[in-house]
VOPA-878947 format. One record per residue (C-alpha): residue number from 0; residue in one letter; x, y, z. Coordinates in steps of 0.05 Angstrom, whole numbers, plus 32768, in hexadecimal, padded with zeros to 4 digits. Example, Ala and Ser with C-alpha at 12.3 -4.5 7.8 and 13.67 -1.06 7.14 Angstrom:
BEGIN
ATOM     n   res      X      Y      Z
ATOM     0     A   80F6   7FA6   809C
ATOM     1     S   8111   7FEB   808F
This chain:
BEGIN
ATOM     n   res      X      Y      Z
ATOM     0     M   7FF1   80E7   8254
ATOM     1     M   8003   80FD   820E
ATOM     2     E   8045   80D6   8213
ATOM     3     V   801E   8096   8222
ATOM     4     I   7FEF   80A2   81E7
ATOM     5     N   802A   80B1   81BA
ATOM     6     Y   804C   8070   81D0
ATOM     7     I   800D   8047   81C3
ATOM     8     A   8001   8066   817F
ATOM     9     T   804A   8062   8169
ATOM    10     Y   8063   8020   8185
ATOM    11     I   8023   7FF7   8189
ATOM    12     L   7FEE   800F   8157
ATOM    13     G   8025   802B   812B
ATOM    14     V   8049   7FE8   8126
ATOM    15     P   801D   7FBA   80FD
ATOM    16     A   803E   7F7A   8114
ATOM    17     I   8031   7F8B   815D
ATOM    18     L   7FEA   7FA3   8150
ATOM    19     I   7FD9   7F63   812A
ATOM    20     G   7FFB   7F39   815F
ATOM    21     I   7FD0   7F5A   8195
ATOM    22     V   7F91   7F4C   816D
ATOM    23     A   7FA5   7F03   8164
ATOM    24     C   7FB6   7EFD   81AE
ATOM    25     I   7F72   7F1A   81C3
ATOM    26     G   7F4F   7EEA   8193
ATOM    27     L   7F73   7EAD   81AF
ATOM    28     I   7F66   7EC3   81F7
ATOM    29     V   7F1C   7ECC   81E8
ATOM    30     Q   7F1B   7E86   81CA
ATOM    31     K   7F39   7E6D   820D
ATOM    32     K   7F75   7E4D   81EB
ATOM    33     A   7FAC   7E2F   8215
ATOM    34     F   7FE5   7E5E   8229
ATOM    35     H   8017   7E3D   81FA
ATOM    36     E   7FE5   7E42   81C0
ATOM    37     I   7FDA   7E8C   81CF
ATOM    38     M   8025   7E9A   81D0
ATOM    39     A   8032   7E71   8191
ATOM    40     G   7FF9   7E90   816A
ATOM    41     T   800B   7ED6   817F
ATOM    42     F   8055   7ED2   8170
ATOM    43     K   804B   7EAD   812E
ATOM    44     T   801A   7EE2   8118
ATOM    45     I   804D   7F19   812A
ATOM    46     I   8086   7EF3   8108
ATOM    47     G   805C   7EE7   80CA
ATOM    48     F   804F   7F32   80C4
ATOM    49     M   8098   7F42   80D3
ATOM    50     M   80AC   7F14   809A
ATOM    51     I   807E   7F3A   806C
ATOM    52     S   809D   7F7C   8083
ATOM    53     A   80E4   7F61   807B
ATOM    54     G   80D4   7F48   8035
ATOM    55     T   80B5   7F8B   8021
ATOM    56     T   80F2   7FAF   803B
ATOM    57     V   811E   7F85   800E
ATOM    58     L   80F0   7F95   7FD3
ATOM    59     A   80F1   7FDF   7FE2
ATOM    60     N   813D   7FE0   7FE9
ATOM    61     V   8143   7FC3   7FA3
ATOM    62     L   8110   7FF2   7F84
ATOM    63     T   8123   8034   7FA4
ATOM    64     P   8163   8040   7F7A
ATOM    65     V   8139   8037   7F3A
ATOM    66     T   8115   8079   7F46
ATOM    67     D   8156   809C   7F58
ATOM    68     M   8178   8084   7F18
ATOM    69     L   813F   809A   7EEC
ATOM    70     Q   813B   80DE   7F0E
ATOM    71     S   8186   80E9   7F05
ATOM    72     A   8185   80D0   7EBD
ATOM    73     F   814D   80FE   7EA6
ATOM    74     G   8155   8138   7ED6
ATOM    75     I   810C   8134   7EED
ATOM    76     Q   80FC   815D   7F2A
ATOM    77     G   80B8   8157   7F4C
ATOM    78     V   8091   813C   7F86
ATOM    79     I   80A5   80F8   7F9F
ATOM    80     G   8070   80C7   7FB6
ATOM    81     N   8087   80AF   7FFA
ATOM    82     D   8058   80A3   8035
ATOM    83     E   808E   80A0   806A
ATOM    84     G   80B0   80E0   8053
ATOM    85     T   806E   8105   804F
ATOM    86     V   8054   80F0   8093
ATOM    87     A   8097   8101   80B3
ATOM    88     V   808E   8149   809B
ATOM    89     V   8047   814A   80B5
ATOM    90     L   805A   812E   80FA
ATOM    91     L   808C   8167   8103
ATOM    92     Q   8054   8199   80FE
ATOM    93     Y   8016   8174   8118
ATOM    94     G   8033   813A   8140
ATOM    95     N   8000   8135   8179
ATOM    96     E   7FC4   8140   814C
ATOM    97     V   7FDB   810A   811C
ATOM    98     I   7FE5   80D7   8154
ATOM    99     L   7FA1   80E6   8173
ATOM   100     T   7F7F   80E4   812E
ATOM   101     M   7F9E   80A0   8121
ATOM   102     L   7F82   8086   8163
ATOM   103     A   7F3E   80A4   8152
ATOM   104     M   7F40   8082   810E
ATOM   105     F   7F4B   803E   812D
ATOM   106     V   7F15   8048   8161
ATOM   107     F   7EE3   805F   812D
ATOM   108     N   7EF5   8024   8101
ATOM   109     L   7EE7   7FF4   813B
ATOM   110     L   7EA4   8016   8149
ATOM   111     I   7E90   8013   80FF
ATOM   112     A   7EA2   7FC9   80FE
ATOM   113     R   7E7D   7FBB   813E
ATOM   114     F   7E3C   7FDF   812E
ATOM   115     T   7E35   7FDE   80E2
ATOM   116     K   7E37   7FAA   80AB
ATOM   117     F   7E7E   7FC1   8098
ATOM   118     K   7EA8   7F8F   80BF
ATOM   119     Q   7EEE   7F9E   80A6
ATOM   120     V   7F22   7FB2   80DB
ATOM   121     Y   7F5F   7FD7   80C0
ATOM   122     L   7F9E   7FB8   80DD
ATOM   123     S   7FD3   7FDA   80B3
ATOM   124     G   7FE8   800B   80E9
ATOM   125     H   801C   802F   80C0
ATOM   126     V   7FE8   8040   808B
ATOM   127     L   7FBA   805A   80C2
ATOM   128     L   7FF3   808A   80D5
ATOM   129     F   7FFB   80A1   808D
ATOM   130     A   7FB0   80AC   8086
ATOM   131     A   7FAB   80D1   80C9
ATOM   132     G   7FE4   80FF   80B3
ATOM   133     M   7FC1   8110   8072
ATOM   134     S   7F7E   811E   8093
ATOM   135     V   7F9D   814D   80C5
ATOM   136     V   7FC3   8173   808F
ATOM   137     L   7F86   817A   8063
ATOM   138     L   7F5B   8195   809C
ATOM   139     E   7F90   81C3   80B8
ATOM   140     T   7FA0   81DF   8073
ATOM   141     N   7F5A   81E5   8056
ATOM   142     W   7F2F   81F0   8094
ATOM   143     P   7F5E   8217   80C2
ATOM   144     S   7F28   8230   80F2
ATOM   145     L   7F1C   81E9   810C
ATOM   146     A   7F2F   81DC   8154
ATOM   147     D   7F63   81A5   8161
ATOM   148     W   7F2F   8176   817F
ATOM   149     A   7F03   817F   8142
ATOM   150     V   7F3D   816F   8114
ATOM   151     I   7F4A   812F   813A
ATOM   152     L   7F02   8118   813C
ATOM   153     I   7EEE   812D   80F5
ATOM   154     G   7F30   8114   80D8
ATOM   155     G   7F2B   80D2   80FE
ATOM   156     F   7EE2   80C5   80EB
ATOM   157     V   7EE8   80D8   80A1
ATOM   158     S   7F29   80B0   809A
ATOM   159     A   7F0A   8074   80BC
ATOM   160     C   7ECF   8077   808C
ATOM   161     C   7EFF   807B   8051
ATOM   162     I   7F28   803E   8065
ATOM   163     V   7EE9   8016   8074
ATOM   164     F   7ECC   802A   8030
ATOM   165     G   7F0C   8014   800D
ATOM   166     M   7F0D   7FD1   8030
ATOM   167     S   7EC3   7FC6   8023
ATOM   168     I   7EC3   7FD3   7FD8
ATOM   169     T   7EFE   7FA3   7FCE
ATOM   170     Q   7EE3   7F6C   7FFB
ATOM   171     K   7EBF   7F44   7FC5
ATOM   172     Y   7EFF   7F43   7F9B
ATOM   173     M   7F29   7F31   7FD8
ATOM   174     D   7EFB   7EF6   7FE6
ATOM   175     K   7F04   7EE0   7F9E
ATOM   176     I   7F4F   7EE8   7F9F
ATOM   177     T   7F5A   7EC6   7FE2
ATOM   178     D   7F24   7E91   7FDB
ATOM   179     H   7EFD   7EAF   8015
ATOM   180     A   7F39   7EAF   8045
ATOM   181     G   7F14   7EE2   8070
ATOM   182     V   7F44   7F1E   8067
ATOM   183     A   7F3C   7F64   804C
ATOM   184     L   7F6B   7F92   8027
ATOM   185     G   7F86   7FC4   805A
ATOM   186     H   7FAF   7FF1   802E
ATOM   187     A   7FAB   8034   800B
ATOM   188     S   7FA4   8011   7FC7
ATOM   189     C   7F5B   7FFD   7FD0
ATOM   190     L   7F3F   802C   7F9B
ATOM   191     S   7F70   8016   7F65
ATOM   192     S   7F67   7FCD   7F77
ATOM   193     F   7F1B   7FD5   7F74
ATOM   194     I   7F1F   7FF8   7F31
ATOM   195     A   7F4D   7FC2   7F17
ATOM   196     G   7F1C   7F8C   7F2D
ATOM   197     W   7EE1   7FB2   7F0F
ATOM   198     L   7F05   7FBE   7ECD
ATOM   199     G   7F18   7F74   7ECA
ATOM   200     E   7ECF   7F61   7ED4
ATOM   201     K   7EB7   7F90   7E9D
ATOM   202     F   7EEC   7F87   7E68
ATOM   203     G   7F17   7F4A   7E79
ATOM   204     D   7F14   7EFF   7E7A
ATOM   205     P   7F29   7EDB   7EBA
ATOM   206     T   7F37   7E9B   7E94
ATOM   207     H   7F74   7EBD   7E75
ATOM   208     S   7F97   7EC2   7EB7
ATOM   209     A   7FDD   7EDF   7EBC
ATOM   210     E   7FEC   7EA5   7EEB
ATOM   211     N   7FE2   7E75   7EB1
ATOM   212     I   8012   7E95   7E80
ATOM   213     K   8031   7E5E   7E56
ATOM   214     F   807D   7E61   7E54
ATOM   215     P   80A8   7E3D   7E21
ATOM   216     K   80CD   7E00   7E3C
ATOM   217     W   810F   7E27   7E41
ATOM   218     M   80EB   7E5A   7E6D
ATOM   219     S   80C9   7E27   7E99
ATOM   220     F   80EC   7E42   7ED7
ATOM   221     F   80BE   7E7E   7ED2
ATOM   222     R   8085   7E52   7EEB
ATOM   223     D   80A5   7E57   7F30
ATOM   224     S   808C   7E99   7F4E
ATOM   225     T   80CF   7EA9   7F71
ATOM   226     L   80F8   7E9C   7F32
ATOM   227     S   80C7   7EC0   7F04
ATOM   228     T   80C8   7EFD   7F32
ATOM   229     A   8113   7EFE   7F39
ATOM   230     G   811E   7EF2   7EEE
ATOM   231     T   80EE   7F29   7EDA
ATOM   232     M   810D   7F5A   7F0A
ATOM   233     V   8153   7F4B   7EEF
ATOM   234     I   813A   7F5C   7EA9
ATOM   235     F   8115   7F9A   7EC2
ATOM   236     L   8152   7FB4   7EE7
ATOM   237     L   817F   7FA7   7EAB
ATOM   238     V   8151   7FD1   7E80
ATOM   239     I   8150   8009   7EB4
ATOM   240     T   819C   800B   7EB7
ATOM   241     L   81A0   800F   7E6B
ATOM   242     I   816E   8049   7E6B
ATOM   243     A   8191   806E   7EA4
ATOM   244     G   81D6   806B   7E85
ATOM   245     G   821C   805B   7E9E
ATOM   246     N   822B   8097   7ECA
ATOM   247     V   81E9   8094   7EEF
ATOM   248     V   81EE   8048   7EF8
ATOM   249     S   8235   804E   7F12
ATOM   250     A   821F   807D   7F49
ATOM   251     V   81EF   8047   7F61
ATOM   252     A   8212   8006   7F50
ATOM   253     G   825A   801C   7F5B
ATOM   254     E   8290   7FEB   7F48
ATOM   255     E   825D   7FB3   7F43
ATOM   256     G   8245   7FCE   7F01
ATOM   257     G   81FF   7FD2   7EE4
ATOM   258     I   81F9   7F8A   7ECC
ATOM   259     M   820E   7F69   7F0D
ATOM   260     W   81E6   7F9C   7F36
ATOM   261     S   81A8   7F8A   7F0E
ATOM   262     I   81B3   7F3F   7F16
ATOM   263     T   81C2   7F40   7F61
ATOM   264     N   8189   7F71   7F71
ATOM   265     G   8158   7F4C   7F44
ATOM   266     L   8168   7F0B   7F69
ATOM   267     E   8164   7F2F   7FAC
ATOM   268     F   811F   7F46   7F97
ATOM   269     G   810C   7EFD   7F8F
ATOM   270     V   8125   7EF1   7FD6
ATOM   271     G   80F8   7F29   7FEF
ATOM   272     V   80BB   7F0D   7FCB
ATOM   273     T   80C9   7EC7   7FE9
ATOM   274     I   80CC   7EE5   802F
ATOM   275     V   808B   7F0A   8024
ATOM   276     L   8067   7ECC   800A
ATOM   277     S   807F   7EA2   8045
ATOM   278     G   806A   7ED9   8076
ATOM   279     V   8025   7EDE   8057
ATOM   280     R   8019   7E93   805D
ATOM   281     M   802E   7E93   80A6
ATOM   282     L   8005   7ED2   80B6
ATOM   283     I   7FC5   7EB7   8095
ATOM   284     S   7FCC   7E73   80B6
ATOM   285     E   7FD2   7E92   80FB
ATOM   286     L   7FAA   7ED3   80F9
ATOM   287     V   7F69   7EBB   80D9
ATOM   288     P   7F5A   7E84   810D
ATOM   289     A   7F6F   7EB3   8146
ATOM   290     F   7F44   7EEB   812A
ATOM   291     K   7F06   7EBF   8132
ATOM   292     G   7F08   7ECB   817D
ATOM   293     F   7F0D   7F16   8172
ATOM   294     T   7ED1   7F14   8143
ATOM   295     E   7EA5   7EE6   816D
ATOM   296     K   7EAB   7F0B   81AE
ATOM   297     I   7EBF   7F53   819F
ATOM   298     I   7EAB   7F66   8157
ATOM   299     P   7E80   7F2F   8139
ATOM   300     N   7E94   7F1B   80F2
ATOM   301     A   7ECF   7F4C   80F1
ATOM   302     I   7F00   7F45   80B7
ATOM   303     P   7F49   7F58   80BF
ATOM   304     G   7F62   7F8C   808D
ATOM   305     L   7FAA   7F7A   807C
ATOM   306     D   7FE1   7F9C   8054
ATOM   307     C   7FE3   7F91   8008
ATOM   308     P   801A   7F5A   8005
ATOM   309     I   7FE4   7F2C   8020
ATOM   310     V   7FCB   7F22   7FD9
ATOM   311     M   800F   7F16   7FB8
ATOM   312     P   8012   7ECA   7FC2
ATOM   313     Y   7FCF   7EC1   7FA0
ATOM   314     A   7FE7   7EDE   7F5D
ATOM   315     P   8032   7EEF   7F5C
ATOM   316     N   8036   7EF5   7F10
ATOM   317     S   7FFC   7F25   7F10
ATOM   318     W   801B   7F4F   7F47
ATOM   319     L   805D   7F55   7F20
ATOM   320     L   8039   7F65   7EDF
ATOM   321     G   8010   7F9A   7F02
ATOM   322     F   8050   7FBB   7F18
ATOM   323     V   8079   7FB6   7ED8
ATOM   324     I   803E   7FD2   7EB0
ATOM   325     S   8028   800A   7EE0
ATOM   326     F   806C   8025   7EF1
ATOM   327     P   8083   8035   7EA9
ATOM   328     I   803F   8055   7E9C
ATOM   329     G   804A   807F   7EDB
ATOM   330     L   808E   8094   7EC0
ATOM   331     L   806D   80A7   7E7E
ATOM   332     F   803C   80D3   7EA5
ATOM   333     T   8076   80F3   7ECA
ATOM   334     F   8096   8106   7E88
ATOM   335     L   8054   8121   7E6E
ATOM   336     M   804A   814C   7EAD
ATOM   337     A   8091   8167   7EA8
ATOM   338     G   808D   8172   7E5D
ATOM   339     P   8050   8179   7E30
ATOM   340     L   801D   8185   7E68
ATOM   341     H   8049   81B9   7E8B
ATOM   342     M   8029   81A9   7ECE
ATOM   343     S   803E   81D5   7F08
ATOM   344     T   8048   8197   7F33
ATOM   345     V   806A   8159   7F17
ATOM   346     V   805B   8117   7F3A
ATOM   347     V   8098   80EC   7F33
ATOM   348     A   8087   80A2   7F2A
ATOM   349     C   80AB   807B   7F61
ATOM   350     S   80B7   8030   7F5B
ATOM   351     V   80A7   801C   7FA3
ATOM   352     P   8060   8037   7FA8
ATOM   353     Y   8052   801D   7F62
ATOM   354     F   8068   7FD7   7F77
ATOM   355     F   8039   7FD7   7FB3
ATOM   356     T   7FFF   7FF6   7F8D
ATOM   357     G   8006   7FDE   7F45
ATOM   358     G   8013   7F98   7F61
ATOM   359     P   7FD0   7F91   7F86
ATOM   360     A   7FAC   7FB0   7F4A
ATOM   361     G   7FCA   7F7A   7F1F
ATOM   362     V   7FB1   7F43   7F4E
ATOM   363     F   7F6B   7F61   7F51
ATOM   364     G   7F67   7F6C   7F06
ATOM   365     N   7F7F   7F26   7EF8
ATOM   366     A   7F4C   7F07   7F28
ATOM   367     T   7F12   7F23   7F00
ATOM   368     G   7F2E   7F30   7EBA
ATOM   369     G   7F6E   7F09   7EB0
ATOM   370     I   7FA8   7F2A   7E8C
ATOM   371     R   7F7C   7F60   7E6F
ATOM   372     G   7F65   7F71   7EB5
ATOM   373     V   7FAD   7F77   7ECC
ATOM   374     V   7FBD   7FA7   7E94
ATOM   375     L   7F7F   7FD2   7E9E
ATOM   376     G   7F89   7FD3   7EEA
ATOM   377     A   7FD2   7FE8   7EE2
ATOM   378     I   7FC0   8021   7EB3
ATOM   379     A   7F8A   803A   7EE3
ATOM   380     T   7FBB   8036   7F1D
ATOM   381     A   7FEE   8061   7EF8
ATOM   382     V   7FB9   8095   7EE8
ATOM   383     L   7FA3   809A   7F31
ATOM   384     M   7FEB   809C   7F4B
ATOM   385     S   7FFD   80D3   7F1B
ATOM   386     F   7FC3   8102   7F0E
ATOM   387     G   7F9C   80EF   7F4D
ATOM   388     V   7FD9   8100   7F78
ATOM   389     A   7FE3   8141   7F51
ATOM   390     M   7F9D   8157   7F66
ATOM   391     L   7FAD   8149   7FAF
ATOM   392     I   7FEE   8171   7FB3
ATOM   393     P   7FD2   81B9   7FB3
ATOM   394     L   7FA4   81A7   7FEE
ATOM   395     T   7FDB   818F   801C
ATOM   396     G   7FF9   81D1   8034
ATOM   397     E   803C   81F4   8030
ATOM   398     A   8064   81C4   805C
ATOM   399     V   8052   8186   8034
ATOM   400     I   8058   81A8   7FF0
ATOM   401     N   809D   81C4   8001
ATOM   402     S   80B5   8181   801C
ATOM   403     G   80B4   8162   7FD7
ATOM   404     F   808E   8125   7FF1
ATOM   405     I   8045   8110   7FE9
ATOM   406     W   8018   80D5   7FF9
ATOM   407     P   801D   80AB   7FB9
ATOM   408     T   7FE5   8078   7FBB
ATOM   409     P   7FA0   807B   7F9B
ATOM   410     D   7F76   807B   7FDA
ATOM   411     F   7F9C   80B6   7FF6
ATOM   412     A   7F9A   80D9   7FB2
ATOM   413     I   7F4E   80D3   7FA7
ATOM   414     F   7F33   80D2   7FEE
ATOM   415     G   7F65   8108   8002
ATOM   416     T   7F52   8135   7FC9
ATOM   417     L   7F08   812F   7FD7
ATOM   418     F   7F12   8139   8021
ATOM   419     G   7F3F   8175   8015
ATOM   420     L   7F0E   8196   7FE6
ATOM   421     I   7ED4   818C   8016
ATOM   422     A   7EFD   81A7   804F
ATOM   423     K   7F10   81E3   8025
ATOM   424     F   7EC7   81F0   8015
ATOM   425     L   7EB1   81EB   805D
ATOM   426     G   7EED   8214   8073
ATOM   427     G   7ED4   824C   8046
ATOM   428     L   7E8F   8249   8067
ATOM   429     F   7EA5   8245   80AF
């Protein structure tokens, strides 16, 4: 029985493209669409999400060496923000509990959407797995007297409430960004995105949008989102290679050399963004109509919570600005932790999580406060991903701490820290 549950959680719920495809298929069946329409809608939904995944893989492959180069250049040692690495460590120790907690999270999310006013349904299955792993570790570490069944139920329920809360507080901004496309933000960057939107409202001016930046005539190609992204990343990578120095760059770039490595990888980054944008358009065009059947018959007025690249096409300049502002600030905080602050745990700023967290914050900040909103949102994101994560680390137990990995995103940092502290308090009582 456990093998069946593991298979469902790992290869169905744990694969976002398949999970979303199943939801689309159910929605089309409920609407009594013709067989060929059901097949077309289901597979185009899956393909659209797979395009997003393929594009994000390209982006991650370009960005990963950046962190390695900076670590080598400055000799910084610390905890690396990496969801996959962290949850792999957790699964080795608490595999069955994590899988069952993930299933419990999804069931509780469906029940909350069915019977309350909070209608968002989290469809980012991989993030569900990361969240389940964190909740299990926090309970096992800080409330060790809990029985396994209690860990699964408490962890599943609390985590479901946290993801629903995150999607709910960002929904008004999502509606503004997507022009009421009927989707929610299903990612662990909800808190930073909400804060960016709130800061933009309070201190920014949406009329000064980052998407309306005026370029000189000789830079007119930057008006194209693909070219502006690729061009900016070429410049960004060139700067990184200059900072890192020849020996470090040679270890990464090899005979290609730092200049050509920066150019080819910057352009490849533009390819990745183009794939993501195309995938988002296909996914939205197929999933939203199909989801109507799901909402009408099963969970009335349900809203699909989708991974963060869903907002990239709506403000690509803002996304890129959010990243290129938040990541250097995160690096500055890394140096402060390692140097003047003398912190026992140094959180190393990593380019990939900053791209997929600072980017959405830039989009949300721009929607409500223009360029100033982007800047404020990026700063807030760096603070959460540095000092927020530093608060979480001591609560995660010996196995995670010794692994050198940690969950890097703001939702995990803040919700996880609060959950861990409460579990520790209750563990002391019971």
